[in-house]
C-alpha positions in Angstrom: -28.0 -58.7 -46.8 -27.0 -56.9 -43.6 -26.2 -53.2 -43.5 -22.5 -52.4 -43.7 -20.9 -51.3 -40.4 -18.7 -48.3 -41.3 -16.9 -46.9 -38.2 -17.9 -43.3 -37.3 -20.9 -43.5 -39.6 -23.4 -46.2 -38.4 -23.9 -47.4 -34.8 -21.1 -49.7 -33.7 -21.9 -53.4 -33.2 -23.6 -53.9 -29.8 -24.8 -50.3 -29.5 -28.3 -50.3 -28.0 -29.3 -46.8 -29.2 -29.1 -46.9 -33.0 -29.8 -43.2 -33.3 -27.4 -42.0 -30.6 -27.3 -38.4 -29.4 -29.5 -36.3 -31.8 -28.7 -32.7 -32.8 -31.1 -30.2 -34.4 -30.0 -29.2 -37.9 -30.2 -25.5 -36.9 -27.7 -26.1 -34.1 -25.4 -28.0 -36.5 -25.5 -25.3 -39.1 -25.0 -22.5 -36.5 -22.0 -24.3 -35.0 -20.4 -24.9 -38.4 -20.9 -21.2 -39.4 -19.2 -20.2 -36.1 -16.2 -22.4 -36.8 -15.9 -21.3 -40.4 -17.9 -18.3 -41.8 -17.0 -19.4 -45.3 -19.4 -22.4 -44.9 -22.6 -21.7 -46.7 -25.7 -23.8 -46.1 -28.1 -23.9 -49.1 -31.6 -25.4 -48.6 -32.2 -27.8 -51.5 -35.9 -28.7 -50.7 -38.3 -28.8 -47.9 -36.4 -31.5 -46.1 -32.8 -31.3 -47.4 -30.0 -28.9 -47.2 -26.4 -28.9 -48.6 -23.1 -27.7 -47.0 -20.8 -25.7 -49.3 -17.5 -24.0 -48.8 -18.3 -20.7 -50.4 -21.5 -19.6 -52.0 -22.9 -22.1 -54.5 -22.3 -21.0 -58.1 -19.3 -18.8 -57.3 -15.8 -19.7 -58.5 -13.8 -22.0 -56.2 -16.9 -23.2 -54.4 -16.8 -26.8 -53.1 -19.8 -29.0 -52.3 -19.2 -30.8 -48.9 -22.4 -32.9 -48.4 -26.2 -32.9 -48.1 -28.3 -33.9 -45.1 -31.9 -33.9 -43.8 -33.3 -31.0 -41.9 -34.7 -31.4 -38.4 -33.3 -33.8 -35.8 -29.9 -35.2 -37.1 -29.0 -38.6 -35.4 -25.5 -39.3 -34.3 -25.3 -42.4 -36.4 -26.2 -42.6 -40.1 -29.3 -44.6 -40.7 -29.1 -47.3 -43.4 -31.9 -49.7 -44.4 -31.2 -53.5 -44.5 -30.4 -53.3 -48.2 -27.6 -50.8 -47.6 -29.6 -47.7 -48.8 -29.0 -44.4 -47.0 -32.0 -43.3 -45.0 -30.6 -40.3 -43.1 -27.0 -39.1 -42.7 -25.8 -38.8 -39.1 -23.8 -35.9 -37.7 -20.7 -38.0 -37.4 -20.7 -38.6 -41.1 -21.4 -34.9 -41.8 -18.5 -33.9 -39.6 -16.2 -36.5 -41.3 -17.0 -34.9 -44.6 -16.5 -31.4 -43.3 -13.0 -32.4 -41.9 -12.1 -34.2 -45.1 -13.0 -31.2 -47.3 -10.9 -28.9 -45.0 -13.8 -26.7 -43.9 -13.1 -27.3 -40.2 -10.6 -29.2 -38.1 -11.6 -32.2 -35.9 -10.5 -30.3 -32.9 -12.6 -27.3 -33.7 -15.7 -29.5 -34.2 -15.1 -31.3 -30.9 -14.7 -28.0 -29.1 -17.7 -26.3 -30.7 -20.1 -29.2 -30.3 -18.6 -30.6 -27.0 -18.2 -34.1 -28.5 -15.5 -36.6 -29.1 -15.0 -37.9 -32.6 -12.3 -40.5 -32.0 -12.9 -41.8 -28.5 -15.8 -44.0 -29.6 -14.7 -47.6 -29.6 -15.8 -47.6 -33.3 -12.9 -45.5 -34.6 -10.8 -47.3 -37.2 -8.0 -44.7 -37.2 -4.6 -45.1 -35.8 -4.5 -43.1 -32.6 -0.9 -42.0 -33.0 -1.6 -40.8 -36.6 -4.7 -38.8 -35.4 -2.6 -37.1 -32.7 0.0 -36.3 -35.3 -2.7 -34.8 -37.6 -2.9 -37.7 -40.0 -6.0 -39.8 -40.7 -4.5 -43.2 -41.3 -6.6 -46.4 -40.7 -5.2 -48.9 -38.2 -4.4 -52.4 -39.5 -7.0 -54.2 -37.3 -4.4 -55.6 -35.0 -4.6 -55.7 -31.2 -2.5 -52.5 -30.9 -5.0 -50.6 -33.2 -2.1 -48.8 -35.0 -1.2 -48.3 -38.6 1.5 -50.6 -40.1 4.1 -47.9 -39.8 3.5 -47.1 -36.1 3.1 -50.8 -35.2 6.4 -51.7 -36.8 8.2 -48.8 -35.0 6.5 -49.9 -31.7 7.5 -53.5 -32.2 11.1 -52.5 -33.0 11.2 -50.3 -29.9 10.0 -53.2 -27.7 12.6 -55.5 -29.2 15.3 -52.8 -28.7 14.2 -52.3 -25.1 14.3 -56.1 -24.5 17.9 -56.0 -25.9 18.7 -52.9 -23.7 18.9 -50.6 -26.7 16.0 -48.3 -25.6 15.2 -45.3 -27.8 16.8 -42.2 -26.4 14.1 -39.6 -27.2 10.9 -38.8 -29.0 13.1 -37.4 -31.8 14.5 -40.8 -32.4 10.9 -42.2 -32.5 9.9 -39.6 -35.1 13.0 -40.3 -37.2 12.2 -44.0 -37.2 8.6 -43.3 -38.2 9.7 -41.1 -41.1 12.3 -43.6 -42.3 9.5 -46.2 -42.6 7.1 -44.1 -44.6 
């Protein structure tokens, strides 16, 4: 059985460096705390730590994820049987964004990285720019079904000389298809 290839988590196919750019866990923790002081990092053992929103045990606290201390690879390390060896910082940041502890833009600014310009992203670029996290449909345009249908219709309209008048028309069309 081969290891699953999950975009933004493990190295993309063809990547020669399976670890990618490493980051020290102390730098990762320091940066997350600068972005959101409500992030609490609780050491869970000699080699593991957990990220929480709020202090563990307090009301309203949310657990975000756990990871290994020391050098954190860019890409999550998975053994050939699919078992997690070490979580990468891309996977950690994905969970931080998903739990609302920080925005993707804030993470990119603080750590001077790009989270969606890797060829491995499986998200619709137009949705990401609009603040949504919708997967693309795997087509050549790498758009979600909604954006691809609007784009296709706009191309057809343009071919028939019925070009969309403005961005507002584009947004109305997108909203009508959702």
